[in-house]
ZAMARGU-4260 file (C-alpha; in steps of 0.2 Angstrom, whole numbers, plus 5000, padded with zeros to 4 digits):
<rodrens>
0) 5261/5040/4912 | 5271/5047/4898 | 5271/5033/4888 | 5253/5029/4891 | 5250/5046/4883
5) 5262/5040/4869 | 5253/5024/4865 | 5237/5033/4864 | 5241/5047/4854 | 5249/5034/4842
10) 5232/5024/4843 | 5219/5024/4829 | 5206/5017/4838 | 5208/5030/4853 | 5209/5044/4840
15) 5193/5038/4831 | 5184/5036/4848 | 5189/5053/4853 | 5183/5059/4837 | 5166/5052/4839
20) 5166/5061/4855 | 5170/5078/4849 | 5158/5076/4835 | 5145/5072/4846 | 5148/5086/4858
25) 5148/5099/4843 | 5132/5092/4835 | 5120/5086/4849 | 5114/5094/4863 | 5106/5082/4875
30) 5087/5084/4880 | 5092/5080/4898 | 5104/5093/4897 | 5094/5108/4890 | 5078/5103/4901
35) 5086/5098/4917 | 5105/5099/4922 | 5109/5115/4914 | 5094/5126/4919 | 5097/5120/4938
40) 5115/5124/4938 | 5112/5140/4929 | 5100/5146/4942 | 5112/5144/4956 | 5122/5161/4952
45) 5108/5169/4945 | 5099/5167/4962 | 5110/5163/4975 | 5103/5156/4990 | 5110/5144/5004
50) 5098/5132/5000 | 5098/5131/4980 | 5087/5116/4978 | 5072/5125/4987 | 5075/5141/4979
55) 5075/5132/4963 | 5058/5124/4966 | 5051/5141/4972 | 5055/5148/4955 | 5046/5135/4946
60) 5060/5123/4941 | 5056/5105/4937 | 5058/5092/4952 | 5068/5082/4941 | 5080/5094/4935
65) 5095/5089/4946 | 5093/5072/4958 | 5111/5073/4962 | 5121/5077/4978 | 5135/5091/4981
70) 5149/5082/4972 | 5139/5084/4955 | 5136/5103/4959 | 5155/5106/4962 | 5161/5095/4947
75) 5146/5100/4934 | 5143/5118/4941 | 5159/5127/4935 | 5158/5122/4917 | 5140/5128/4916
80) 5143/5144/4925 | 5158/5147/4912 | 5147/5144/4897 | 5133/5156/4905 | 5146/5170/4907
85) 5153/5167/4890 | 5136/5168/4882 | 5131/5184/4890 | 5147/5190/4882 | 5145/5184/4866
90) 5126/5190/4863 | 5124/5178/4846 | 5128/5163/4856 | 5115/5150/4860 | 5117/5149/4879
95) 5108/5132/4881 | 5119/5124/4868 | 5136/5132/4878 | 5129/5126/4895 | 5125/5109/4888
100) 5143/5108/4879 | 5151/5113/4896 | 5142/5099/4903 | 5149/5088/4889 | 5166/5093/4890
105) 5167/5090/4909 | 5160/5072/4906 | 5174/5070/4892 | 5187/5076/4904 | 5179/5063/4917
110) 5179/5049/4904 | 5197/5052/4899 | 5200/5050/4918 | 5192/5033/4918 | 5201/5027/4902
115) 5218/5032/4911 | 5213/5022/4928 | 5207/5007/4918 | 5224/5007/4908 | 5234/5011/4925
120) 5224/4996/4933 | 5227/4983/4918 | 5243/4988/4911 | 5235/4985/4892 | 5232/5001/4883
125) 5225/4994/4866 | 5213/4982/4875 | 5205/4993/4886 | 5205/5007/4872 | 5194/4993/4864
130) 5185/4987/4877 | 5180/5004/4885 | 5184/5019/4873 | 5175/5012/4859 | 5160/5004/4869
135) 5145/5010/4860 | 5137/5009/4876 | 5149/5023/4884 | 5147/5034/4869 | 5129/5033/4870
140) 5126/5036/4888 | 5138/5051/4891 | 5136/5060/4873 | 5120/5056/4865 | 5108/5053/4879
145) 5119/5064/4890 | 5119/5057/4907 | 5131/5061/4920 | 5134/5044/4928 | 5152/5044/4923
150) 5157/5054/4940 | 5151/5042/4952 | 5158/5028/4941 | 5175/5035/4942 | 5175/5038/4960
155) 5169/5020/4961 | 5181/5013/4952 | 5195/5024/4961 | 5187/5018/4977 | 5187/4999/4971
160) 5206/5000/4964 | 5212/5011/4981 | 5204/4997/4993 | 5212/4983/4981 | 5229/4990/4982
165) 5229/4994/5001 | 5225/5011/5002 | 5209/5007/5012 | 5206/5024/5020 | 5208/5032/5003
170) 5196/5020/4996 | 5184/5024/5011 | 5185/5043/5006 | 5181/5039/4987 | 5165/5028/4991
175) 5159/5039/5004 | 5160/5054/4989 | 5153/5042/4977 | 5137/5039/4987 | 5136/5055/4992
180) 5137/5060/4973 | 5123/5048/4969 | 5115/5035/4981 | 5115/5021/4970 | 5133/5019/4974
185) 5128/5012/4990 | 5125/4995/4981 | 5143/4993/4980 | 5146/4996/4998 | 5142/4979/5004
190) 5156/4971/4994 | 5169/4983/5001 | 5164/4977/5019 | 5164/4959/5013 | 5181/4959/5004
195) 5189/4968/5019 | 5180/4955/5031 | 5186/4942/5020 | 5202/4947/5014 | 5214/4942/5029
200) 5228/4956/5023 | 5215/4968/5023 | 5205/4965/5039 | 5213/4977/5050 | 5208/4992/5040
205) 5189/4988/5041 | 5186/5001/5054 | 5194/5014/5047 | 5187/5012/5030 | 5169/5012/5037
210) 5175/5027/5049 | 5181/5038/5035 | 5167/5033/5022 | 5153/5037/5035 | 5161/5055/5038
215) 5162/5059/5021 | 5145/5053/5016 | 5137/5063/5030 | 5147/5078/5029 | 5142/5079/5012
220) 5124/5073/5014 | 5120/5083/5028 | 5114/5099/5017 | 5104/5087/5007 | 5095/5081/5023
225) 5094/5099/5029 | 5086/5106/5014 | 5067/5102/5010 | 5069/5106/4990 | 5084/5095/4990
230) 5075/5080/5000 | 5061/5080/4987 | 5073/5081/4973 | 5088/5070/4978 | 5081/5059/4990
235) 5063/5056/4984 | 5068/5054/4966 | 5055/5045/4954 | 5072/5034/4949 | 5072/5026/4965
240) 5055/5019/4963 | 5062/5008/4948 | 5068/4995/4960 | 5051/4992/4963 | 5044/4991/4946
245) 5045/4972/4945 | 5037/4962/4959 | 5029/4944/4962 | 5012/4943/4972 | 5012/4930/4985
250) 4995/4929/4991 | 4991/4946/4998 | 5009/4950/4999 | 5021/4958/4986 | 5040/4953/4983
255) 5051/4964/4974 | 5062/4956/4962 | 5077/4967/4960 | 5080/4970/4978 | 5078/4951/4981
260) 5090/4946/4969 | 5102/4959/4975 | 5102/4953/4992 | 5103/4935/4987 | 5120/4940/4977
265) 5126/4949/4992 | 5123/4933/5004 | 5131/4922/4990 | 5148/4933/4991 | 5148/4934/5010
270) 5149/4915/5010 | 5165/4917/5000 | 5179/4913/5013 | 5193/4920/5003 | 5193/4935/4993
275) 5207/4942/4983 | 5209/4959/4975 | 5203/4952/4958 | 5190/4942/4965 | 5184/4959/4974
280) 5183/4969/4957 | 5173/4954/4949 | 5161/4953/4963 | 5157/4973/4962 | 5153/4972/4944
285) 5141/4956/4946 | 5133/4965/4960 | 5125/4979/4949 | 5118/4966/4936 | 5102/4963/4946
290) 5098/4980/4948 | 5100/4984/4929 | 5091/4968/4923 | 5077/4967/4933 | 5073/4985/4933
295) 5068/4998/4919 | 5084/5005/4922 | 5089/5022/4914 | 5103/5022/4902 | 5115/5031/4915
300) 5113/5016/4927 | 5121/5005/4914 | 5138/5017/4915 | 5140/5009/4933 | 5144/4992/4926
305) 5154/4998/4910 | 5172/4998/4918 | 5169/4981/4926 | 5163/4974/4910 | 5178/4981/4901
310) 5190/4972/4913 | 5180/4956/4909 | 5181/4958/4892 | 5199/4961/4891 | 5203/4945/4904
315) 5190/4935/4895 | 5196/4935/4878 | 5186/4935/4862 | 5171/4926/4867 | 5168/4940/4883
320) 5174/4953/4870 | 5159/4948/4857 | 5146/4945/4871 | 5150/4961/4880 | 5148/4970/4863
325) 5132/4962/4859 | 5126/4966/4876 | 5131/4985/4874 | 5123/4987/4857 | 5106/4979/4864
330) 5105/4992/4877 | 5108/5006/4865 | 5097/5001/4852 | 5083/4996/4866 | 5086/5015/4874
335) 5088/5025/4858 | 5072/5019/4853 | 5063/5021/4869 | 5070/5036/4877 | 5070/5055/4873
340) 5084/5058/4861 | 5097/5073/4858 | 5091/5090/4849 | 5102/5088/4833 | 5105/5100/4818
345) 5093/5090/4808 | 5078/5092/4821 | 5073/5074/4826 | 5082/5064/4816 | 5090/5054/4830
350) 5073/5051/4839 | 5066/5036/4841 | 5050/5043/4837 | 5053/5042/4817 | 5055/5023/4819
355) 5038/5021/4829 | 5029/5030/4815 | 5032/5015/4803 | 5028/5000/4816 | 5014/5011/4825
360) 5004/4995/4828 | 5019/4984/4833 | 5028/4997/4843 | 5024/4989/4860 | 5028/4971/4856
365) 5044/4977/4848 | 5050/4985/4863 | 5046/4972/4874 | 5056/4959/4862 | 5071/4973/4864
370) 5071/4973/4882 | 5070/4953/4882 | 5084/4952/4871 | 5093/4964/4882 | 5089/4954/4897
375) 5095/4937/4889 | 5111/4945/4885 | 5113/4953/4901 | 5111/4935/4910 | 5122/4927/4899
380) 5135/4939/4903 | 5133/4938/4920 | 5134/4920/4919 | 5151/4921/4910 | 5157/4934/4924
385) 5153/4923/4937 | 5160/4908/4929 | 5176/4916/4922 | 5179/4930/4937 | 5173/4920/4950
390) 5171/4902/4951 | 5189/4900/4942 | 5196/4912/4954 | 5211/4906/4965 | 5204/4912/4982
395) 5185/4907/4978 | 5193/4890/4976 | 5205/4890/4991 | 5189/4895/5001 | 5180/4881/4996
400) 5195/4869/4998 | 5210/4871/5008 | 5228/4872/4999 | 5238/4857/5004 | 5257/4857/5000
405) 5268/4843/5002 | 5287/4843/5005 | 5298/4827/5006 | 5316/4824/5008 | 5330/4816/5017
410) 5336/4824/5034 | 5345/4839/5032 | 5340/4842/5014 | 5331/4860/5019 | 5313/4856/5023
415) 5310/4865/5038 | 5319/4881/5030 | 5307/4880/5016 | 5293/4876/5027 | 5297/4892/5038
420) 5300/4903/5022 | 5282/4897/5014 | 5274/4900/5032 | 5279/4919/5032 | 5275/4919/5014
425) 5257/4915/5016 | 5257/4922/5034 | 5258/4910/5048 | 5240/4913/5054 | 5236/4906/5038
430) 5246/4891/5038 | 5245/4874/5049 | 5260/4863/5049 | 5260/4845/5050 | 5278/4839/5053
435) 5282/4820/5050 | 5293/4819/5063 | 5278/4820/5075 | 5274/4803/5067 | 5287/4794/5073
440) 5283/4777/5083 | 5295/4779/5096 | 5304/4792/5107 | 5323/4795/5103 | 5330/4783/5116
445) 5320/4767/5111 | 5331/4752/5108 | 5318/4750/5092 | 5330/4763/5083 | 5344/4752/5083
450) 5334/4740/5072 | 5325/4753/5059 | 5330/4770/5055 | 5319/4783/5054 | 5318/4783/5035
455) 5309/4767/5035 | 5291/4768/5033 | 5288/4754/5046 | 5295/4767/5060 | 5282/4779/5057
460) 5264/4781/5059 | 5261/4786/5041 | 5243/4780/5041 | 5238/4792/5054 | 5247/4806/5047
465) 5237/4804/5031 | 5221/4803/5042 | 5225/4819/5050 | 5229/4830/5035 | 5214/4823/5025
470) 5204/4828/5041 | 5212/4845/5041 | 5209/4848/5022 | 5191/4845/5026 | 5190/4858/5038
475) 5191/4846/5053 | 5201/4847/5069 | 5214/4834/5074 | 5223/4830/5090 | 5242/4825/5087
480) 5258/4823/5098 | 5273/4834/5094 | 5291/4827/5094 | 5304/4839/5103 | 5322/4838/5094
485) 5329/4845/5109 | 5323/4831/5121 | 5320/4817/5109 | 5302/4815/5119 | 5284/4817/5111
490) 5272/4830/5120 | 5255/4826/5126 | 5242/4825/5112 | 5238/4844/5108 | 5222/4850/5096
495) 5226/4857/5079 | 5215/4867/5069 | 5215/4869/5051 | 5220/4885/5042 | 5220/4891/5023
500) 5236/4883/5018 | 5242/4865/5024 | 5258/4860/5023 | 5265/4842/5027 | 5282/4839/5028
505) 5294/4825/5032 | 5304/4810/5025 | 5288/4803/5018 | 5277/4817/5014 | 5276/4811/4997
510) 5275/4792/5002 | 5257/4786/5006 | 5247/4789/4989 | 5232/4794/4996 | 5241/4808/5004
515) 5249/4812/4988 | 5231/4813/4979 | 5225/4826/4991 | 5242/4838/4989 | 5239/4851/4977
520) 5258/4854/4974 | 5272/4841/4979 | 5290/4846/4982 | 5304/4836/4985 | 5319/4843/4992
525) 5335/4833/4984 | 5350/4841/4990 | 5368/4837/4984 | 5372/4824/4996 | 5390/4832/5001
530) 5381/4848/5005 | 5367/4839/5013 | 5379/4829/5025 | 5390/4846/5029 | 5373/4857/5034
535) 5366/4842/5043 | 5382/4841/5053 | 5382/4859/5057 | 5364/4859/5062 | 5363/4844/5074
540) 5379/4847/5082 | 5376/4866/5084 | 5358/4868/5085 | 5353/4852/5093 | 5369/4847/5103
545) 5371/4830/5095 | 5388/4822/5094 | 5397/4824/5078 | 5404/4806/5076 | 5385/4800/5080
550) 5378/4811/5066 | 5390/4804/5053 | 5387/4786/5059 | 5369/4789/5057 | 5372/4796/5040
555) 5381/4781/5034 | 5368/4768/5043 | 5354/4776/5033 | 5361/4778/5016 | 5351/4761/5011
560) 5336/4767/5016 | 5339/4783/5009 | 5340/4776/4993 | 5325/4763/4996 | 5313/4774/5003
565) 5317/4792/5001 | 5324/4796/4982 | 5309/4786/4974 | 5298/4800/4982 | 5306/4812/4969
570) 5296/4805/4955 | 5279/4809/4962 | 5285/4827/4965 | 5279/4841/4953 | 5294/4851/4958
575) 5311/4845/4963 | 5323/4858/4972 | 5342/4853/4972 | 5354/4864/4979 | 5373/4860/4976
580) 5387/4871/4983 | 5396/4880/4969 | 5414/4875/4974 | 5424/4864/4987 | 5427/4881/4995
585) 5408/4886/4997 | 5406/4869/5003 | 5418/4873/5017 | 5411/4889/5021 | 5393/4880/5022
590) 5400/4867/5033 | 5407/4882/5044 | 5388/4889/5046 | 5391/4904/5033 | 5373/4905/5027
595) 5379/4915/5011 | 5389/4902/5003 | 5389/4902/4985 | 5376/4889/4978 | 5369/4881/4962
600) 5350/4877/4963 | 5343/4865/4950 | 5324/4865/4949 | 5317/4850/4939 | 5298/4854/4935
605) 5284/4852/4921 | 5286/4860/4905 | 5268/4867/4905 | 5273/4880/4918 | 5280/4896/4911
610) 5299/4894/4911 | 5303/4904/4897 | 5294/4918/4904 | 5302/4916/4920 | 5320/4914/4911
615) 5316/4930/4902 | 5311/4938/4920 | 5328/4932/4927 | 5338/4939/4912 | 5329/4956/4911
620) 5329/4959/4932 | 5342/4950/4940 | 5360/4946/4941 | 5357/4928/4942 | 5364/4916/4929
625) 5350/4904/4921 | 5350/4889/4910 | 5335/4878/4905 | 5337/4860/4899 | 5324/4851/4891
630) 5325/4832/4898 | 5323/4816/4889 | 5309/4812/4901 | 5293/4818/4893 | 5285/4834/4898
635) 5300/4838/4910 | 5312/4853/4911 | 5327/4857/4921 | 5331/4876/4926 | 5349/4879/4933
640) 5353/4895/4942 | 5369/4902/4951 | 5373/4918/4956 | 5368/4931/4969 | 5350/4936/4973
645) 5343/4950/4984 | 5327/4952/4992 | 5322/4966/4982 | 5326/4955/4965 | 5315/4941/4971
650) 5301/4953/4973 | 5303/4962/4957 | 5304/4945/4949 | 5289/4939/4958 | 5278/4954/4951
655) 5284/4952/4933 | 5280/4933/4932 | 5264/4935/4942 | 5257/4954/4941 | 5244/4950/4957
660) 5256/4940/4967 | 5252/4951/4981 | 5237/4944/4983 | 5243/4928/4986 | 5257/4933/5001
665) 5258/4941/5017 | 5257/4960/5017 | 5271/4961/5029 | 5281/4946/5021 | 5300/4952/5014
670) 5305/4939/5001 | 5320/4929/5008 | 5337/4933/5000 | 5347/4919/4991 | 5341/4902/4987
675) 5328/4901/4999 | 5320/4915/4991 | 5321/4907/4973 | 5313/4892/4979 | 5298/4902/4986
680) 5296/4911/4970 | 5296/4894/4961 | 5281/4888/4974 | 5272/4903/4971 | 5274/4903/4953
685) 5267/4886/4950 | 5254/4887/4963 | 5246/4903/4954 | 5247/4895/4936 | 5239/4880/4943
690) 5226/4888/4951 | 5223/4900/4938 | 5220/4884/4926 | 5235/4887/4918 | 5242/4871/4922
695) 5229/4857/4925 | 5228/4850/4942 | 5235/4832/4945
</rodrens>
């Protein structure tokens, strides 16, 4: 955080935004501070009461003065009370202005905290300053008009961040606190529930989240419910009636547009079957748009959208920045001319009343056009947020189309090891594995194996395997047999259900063209032949109980079919993984069953993948040695890695390459050490880039 503070101090844009805020605090006193918020808070110490709302109304206070819950009083009360004491000590001071300044300074402190939260969230100081700190909407809401919605907005952002980063209990407490501060924050609550239900890695925390959120909300709302004055000021606020201002008459019935649109948004996202942390953030921002665009929203309401708008602008680039800025300016201009301005040193210079004096006959028309322009820009912004933040999101796309991985290679090339590692990576409950061994034509003892080898496509039911994978990918169930390597027999057919990720592995996983077309990522295991023979000999004699001489004879007999049917599949692969022993001595260690033998991993893949970024990350964070070779074959690159790699090194690499990698892996997963972990990392890196749209699907 010290580095962030240094970056802020050195940033001219941050200093400019801070100067504007301080000038506003010094020169302006928002009318709603002077007429509403400050008088209510100032009345608390002067007329102490267990029921401050009822006492305030009994003294003739304005029912609109403080439509907020206890968290507002606890946060904004102290600066007003300090200002009240200072004005009593300094007789010449303007008490009302001092109290307004106290409110403004507290809003500034919360504003800074929100800025820091967004920087920590994104890790991008410069972009956050431009998108948030220099936002005209933020400055207008907090310092010109004087709304205090920065408090529930900060609590909401903190709640979203906590739940998205696995601190579900803390997130429940924060959203309960936010809703108790301002009931409007309940609009975000359904999206928390949907996220915790639809994100398999967070699902276990839903009950805890609901319990803690409910306790926090009820504990802080109980004094409001028990107070007649608070019920009038907080629960029956005129602001709530704005939700019903736009309606559609259907016969004698009335349909309220904003609640209807909001319910449709909630239902739409309820039908998204996979929701990542990033998708969750985007959904919360979009969820507020119907309430802002289909109601005469108060300026403070737009503050709820600002952090999510800033995140969208940062990730969306120049177009998102421009559209977000136009929307912000439209909201500011519309509200500056239609709501009461602040008290300023020049009388009413900042009031829209001066403008309307020149266009008195056209005031209503101009206001309507301003609202129309704001709504139009808001709809365009919402469409852009939906397109970029949802429709192009990895987990949204996975929820609509299951991920299919194909892993092919000769026997003993490491297919099963990689399948097991990837199953742990994605979570075994999220993976359906289809093994090509289950589609052999015959049991092990059949005489046909003396005529054909397992490597010959004619000895396998590849059409049936293709149909089963396509059926599972479409969401259907299949019945298939299972080949038992210990007995050499096929089991009775059993029902297999689809999961989020379908991995099809085997000798011919990349052989059928129709199967290849459906695979989102095609992997070929091309292990060095000497190492493959050594590992297969150790596996088949040790684990499967085969005779060593029979294993070696089988390898020799299959050599022709290997070159004819297996190796050509490598040309269809998106990534080829080839492992070789680092030396003859390391080969002997592998043959003896030592899993920690020294090896060299060669990865051949498309140049479009961020290989250079990966190389820089390896050099900066691990002890691995890496070389990158650009092949004569167009568009292909070879990465050669050697050395030791620990689980912690691979985890650091994964986060450096894809900051949101934890969205794609099992919470309890520990990256495998050694070469298996590096293979996992390449698979995830390519998948994430492809599904983000950085590399086109093929």
